[in-house]
C-alpha positions as CSV (number, residue, x, y, z in Angstrom):
1,Y,0.0,0.0,0.0
2,E,1.3,3.5,-0.8
3,Q,1.0,4.8,2.8
4,T,3.3,3.7,5.7
5,N,3.1,3.7,9.4
6,V,5.1,6.4,11.3
7,I,6.7,5.0,14.5
8,A,8.7,6.9,17.2
9,T,10.3,5.1,20.1
10,L,11.1,6.3,23.6
11,P,13.3,3.3,24.8
12,S,13.0,1.6,28.2
13,T,15.5,2.6,30.9
14,S,15.2,-0.7,32.7
15,A,15.8,-4.4,31.9
16,T,12.1,-5.0,31.0
17,E,11.1,-5.9,27.5
18,D,7.5,-4.6,28.0
19,V,6.1,-2.2,25.5
20,I,3.2,0.3,25.6
21,V,1.8,1.5,22.2
22,I,0.1,4.9,21.9
23,G,-1.8,5.1,18.6
24,G,-3.9,7.1,16.2
25,H,-4.3,7.0,12.4
26,H,-3.1,9.6,10.0
27,D,-5.1,8.9,6.9
28,T,-8.6,10.4,6.1
29,V,-11.4,9.4,3.8
30,G,-9.2,10.6,1.0
31,W,-7.6,7.1,0.7
32,R,-10.1,6.6,-2.1
33,D,-8.3,9.1,-4.3
34,S,-4.8,9.9,-3.2
35,T,-4.6,12.9,-5.6
36,G,-7.5,14.8,-3.9
37,I,-7.6,17.1,-0.9
38,Y,-9.6,15.8,2.0
39,P,-10.0,17.5,5.4
40,G,-9.9,15.3,8.5
41,A,-9.3,17.5,11.5
42,D,-11.4,15.2,13.8
43,D,-11.1,12.0,11.9
44,N,-8.3,11.5,12.6
45,S,-6.0,14.4,13.0
46,S,-7.2,14.6,16.6
47,G,-6.0,11.1,17.2
48,T,-2.7,11.9,15.5
49,A,-2.4,15.0,17.7
50,A,-2.8,12.9,20.8
51,V,0.1,10.7,19.7
52,L,2.4,13.6,18.9
53,E,1.4,15.7,22.0
54,S,2.0,12.7,24.3
55,A,5.5,12.2,22.8
56,R,6.3,15.9,22.9
57,A,5.2,16.4,26.5
58,L,6.9,13.3,27.9
59,T,10.1,14.0,26.0
60,R,10.2,17.7,27.0
61,A,9.7,16.7,30.6
62,G,12.7,14.4,30.4
63,Y,10.6,11.3,31.3
64,K,12.5,8.1,31.5
65,P,10.1,5.3,30.9
66,R,10.4,1.9,32.6
67,M,8.8,0.2,29.6
68,T,9.5,1.1,25.9
69,L,7.0,3.6,24.6
70,R,6.0,3.3,20.9
71,F,4.1,6.3,19.5
72,I,2.5,5.2,16.2
73,T,0.3,6.8,13.7
74,F,-1.1,4.1,11.5
75,A,-1.6,4.2,7.7
76,A,-4.6,3.1,5.8
77,E,-7.2,2.8,8.6
78,E,-9.9,4.0,6.3
79,A,-8.9,1.3,3.8
80,G,-9.5,-1.4,6.4
81,L,-7.1,-1.1,9.3
82,L,-4.2,-2.1,7.0
83,G,-1.4,-0.3,8.8
84,S,-2.3,-1.4,12.4
85,R,-3.1,-5.0,11.3
86,S,0.4,-5.2,9.7
87,Y,2.1,-3.9,12.8
88,A,0.2,-5.9,15.3
89,Q,0.6,-9.2,13.4
90,R,4.3,-8.7,13.1
91,A,4.6,-7.7,16.7
92,S,2.8,-10.9,17.7
93,Q,4.9,-13.1,15.4
94,S,8.1,-11.6,16.9
95,G,7.0,-12.1,20.5
96,M,6.8,-8.4,21.3
97,K,5.5,-7.9,24.9
98,I,2.9,-5.2,24.4
99,R,1.3,-4.7,27.8
100,L,-1.2,-2.1,26.6
101,M,-2.3,-0.4,23.4
102,I,-3.9,3.0,24.0
103,H,-5.7,4.3,21.0
104,H,-7.4,7.6,20.0
105,D,-10.1,7.8,17.3
106,M,-12.0,11.1,16.9
107,I,-11.6,13.0,20.1
108,A,-12.2,16.6,19.2
109,N,-16.0,17.1,18.7
110,S,-18.1,18.4,21.5
111,P,-20.8,21.0,21.7
112,L,-20.8,21.1,25.6
113,Q,-18.8,22.9,28.3
114,L,-16.0,20.7,29.7
115,E,-17.5,20.3,33.1
116,D,-20.7,19.0,31.5
117,D,-19.0,16.7,29.0
118,T,-18.2,13.0,28.8
119,V,-15.8,10.8,26.9
120,R,-16.3,7.2,25.9
121,V,-13.7,4.6,26.8
122,Y,-14.0,1.7,24.4
123,Y,-12.5,-1.6,25.5
124,Y,-12.0,-5.3,24.6
125,T,-12.5,-8.6,26.3
126,G,-9.7,-9.2,28.7
127,A,-8.9,-5.5,29.1
128,E,-11.7,-4.6,31.5
129,S,-9.2,-3.6,34.2
130,Y,-7.6,-1.1,31.7
131,R,-11.0,0.3,30.9
132,E,-11.5,1.0,34.7
133,L,-8.0,2.4,34.9
134,A,-8.6,4.8,32.0
135,K,-11.9,5.9,33.5
136,T,-10.2,6.5,36.9
137,M,-7.4,8.5,35.3
138,T,-10.1,10.6,33.5
139,Q,-11.9,11.3,36.7
140,E,-8.6,12.1,38.6
141,Y,-6.9,14.4,36.0
142,T,-9.6,15.9,33.8
143,M,-12.9,17.8,33.9
144,L,-14.6,15.1,31.9
145,T,-16.8,12.3,33.0
146,P,-15.9,8.9,31.5
147,V,-18.5,6.4,30.3
148,D,-18.2,2.9,28.9
149,G,-17.9,2.7,25.1
150,N,-18.6,-0.3,22.9
151,K,-17.0,-3.6,23.6
152,N,-14.8,-5.3,21.0
153,S,-15.3,-2.6,18.4
154,S,-13.8,-3.6,15.1
155,G,-13.9,-0.1,13.5
156,S,-10.6,1.3,14.8
157,D,-6.9,0.3,14.9
158,S,-7.1,-1.0,18.4
159,Y,-9.0,-4.0,17.1
160,S,-5.9,-5.1,15.2
161,F,-4.1,-5.5,18.6
162,Y,-7.0,-7.2,20.3
163,S,-7.3,-9.7,17.5
164,V,-3.8,-11.0,18.2
165,G,-4.2,-11.1,21.9
166,Y,-2.9,-7.7,23.2
167,P,-5.0,-5.7,25.7
168,A,-6.3,-2.4,24.3
169,V,-8.5,0.6,25.2
170,Y,-9.3,3.6,23.2
171,F,-10.8,7.0,23.7
172,F,-13.7,8.3,21.6
173,E,-15.8,11.5,21.6
174,K,-19.2,11.2,23.3
175,T,-21.0,13.3,20.7
176,F,-20.2,11.9,17.3
177,S,-19.1,14.5,14.8
178,P,-21.8,15.6,12.3
179,W,-19.0,16.5,9.9
180,Y,-17.6,13.0,9.7
181,H,-16.1,12.2,6.3
182,S,-17.1,15.5,4.8
183,T,-15.4,18.7,3.6
184,S,-16.5,20.3,6.8
185,D,-14.3,18.2,9.1
186,I,-12.0,21.2,9.7
187,I,-10.2,22.6,12.8
188,A,-12.8,25.4,13.1
189,N,-15.4,22.7,13.9
190,C,-13.2,21.0,16.6
191,N,-13.3,21.6,20.3
192,I,-9.6,21.8,21.1
193,P,-9.9,22.1,24.9
194,Y,-12.0,18.9,24.9
195,C,-9.4,17.2,22.8
196,A,-6.7,18.3,25.3
197,E,-8.6,16.9,28.2
198,I,-8.8,13.5,26.6
199,I,-5.1,13.6,25.8
200,R,-4.5,14.3,29.5
201,A,-6.5,11.3,30.5
202,S,-4.6,9.1,28.0
203,V,-1.2,10.2,29.2
204,A,-2.2,9.6,32.8
205,T,-3.3,6.1,31.8
206,L,0.1,5.6,30.0
207,L,2.1,6.8,33.0
208,Y,0.2,4.7,35.5
209,T,0.7,1.6,33.4
210,D,4.4,2.4,33.0
211,I,5.0,3.2,36.7
212,A,2.8,0.7,38.4
213,G,3.0,-2.1,35.8
214,P,0.4,-4.3,34.2
215,V,-3.0,-4.0,35.9
216,T,-3.4,-7.4,37.4
217,G,-5.3,-6.8,40.6
218,V,-4.3,-6.1,44.1
219,D,-1.1,-7.8,45.2
220,A,-1.0,-10.1,42.2
221,P,2.4,-10.6,40.6
222,V,2.8,-10.6,36.9
223,S,4.7,-13.4,35.1
224,A,8.0,-11.7,34.3
225,T,10.6,-12.2,37.0
226,P,12.5,-9.0,38.0
227,V,16.3,-9.0,38.1
228,S,16.6,-7.2,41.5
229,H,14.6,-6.0,44.5
230,A,12.8,-2.7,43.8
231,L,10.4,-0.4,45.5
232,L,8.7,1.6,42.7
233,Q,7.1,5.1,42.9
234,N,3.6,4.9,44.3
235,F,0.8,6.3,42.1
236,P,-1.0,8.6,42.3
237,N,1.1,10.9,44.3
238,P,-0.2,13.0,46.0
239,F,-3.3,10.9,46.6
240,N,-6.7,11.0,48.1
241,P,-8.1,8.6,49.3
242,S,-5.7,5.8,48.2
243,T,-2.5,5.1,46.3
244,T,-1.0,1.9,44.9
245,I,2.5,0.9,46.0
246,T,4.4,-1.5,43.7
247,Y,7.4,-3.6,44.5
248,E,9.4,-6.3,42.8
249,L,11.2,-9.4,44.0
250,P,13.7,-11.5,42.1
251,R,12.9,-14.5,44.2
252,A,10.5,-15.6,46.9
253,S,11.1,-13.6,50.1
254,H,9.7,-12.6,53.4
255,V,8.5,-9.0,52.8
256,T,7.7,-6.3,55.4
257,L,6.2,-3.2,53.8
258,G,5.6,-0.4,56.3
259,V,4.5,3.3,56.1
260,Y,6.2,5.8,58.3
261,D,5.6,9.5,59.0
262,V,8.3,12.2,58.8
263,L,9.3,11.6,62.4
264,G,10.1,8.0,61.7
265,R,7.0,6.6,63.5
266,Q,5.4,3.5,61.9
267,V,1.9,4.4,60.8
268,E,0.8,1.1,59.2
269,V,2.1,-2.3,58.1
270,L,0.8,-3.2,54.7
271,V,2.7,-6.5,54.2
272,N,4.4,-8.9,56.6
273,D,4.5,-12.2,54.9
274,V,6.2,-14.4,52.3
275,R,5.7,-13.3,48.7
276,D,6.6,-15.1,45.4
277,A,9.1,-13.7,42.9
278,G,7.6,-11.1,40.6
279,R,5.8,-7.8,40.8
280,H,3.3,-7.0,43.5
281,E,0.9,-4.2,44.2
282,V,-0.7,-3.2,47.5
283,R,-3.3,-0.5,48.1
284,F,-2.7,2.1,50.9
285,K,-5.7,4.0,52.1
286,R,-5.4,7.2,54.1
287,A,-8.5,6.6,56.2
288,G,-8.0,7.8,59.7
289,L,-4.9,9.9,58.8
290,S,-4.7,13.6,58.6
291,S,-3.7,15.4,55.4
292,G,0.0,16.2,54.9
293,V,3.4,14.6,54.3
């Protein structure tokens, strides 16, 4: 096909081979006639903007990811998910460990005020926990209200990843654009602040997954065995009312995980038991504690 995927990589700074894919598609309805001029500000320049802005913001902040981050805009979505299907199938065949695919498809149309608006979080079988994570991040870091989108939707590039066994979620505008696939799909008809809020939710979902690891449930280790002991950054931080603390064990060990105040007094013991090798998560709730450091 005459179009190609565009891939930018922010490499892992750890020993893990895990990958997070952040995607959108850069073609428009114009694939039918490559010599014509076709606007596509919402479908899908808004999704492409999400990919580029995520990469720009994280790189500018000097973020050092634990997992490898792949920012991809896919070719030929309108022609039948050709670009994403090619990438996902090759990734699966090569054994690439994609822990999550976060996709963006039409995220810039809204006639409402931000505080009154919603965003749909589409998801796939086996990725229900990531749907909940994406909704939680939307509630925590944006003005939008998240709602469930369709399940196992085959109309966007995330489906290509689901079809080969990778977990995926994607964000989609709640009010479908009336200018879809028309000459009126231009920036003037886009709600840019709404688009920015969705990108904020997406980046928060990315960061949580990268920092805390695959969403596997409370205190449930993932299959990969770490190479050393590690206490990872809790997330969110600051928090209210709870935060997730993640730690890694290269072998089965007796673990004591305690919380102390700034005077060195023990506030709570979260773990005091033998744990298997792997990554573990435990939830710390601030119930009964005053606000502060």
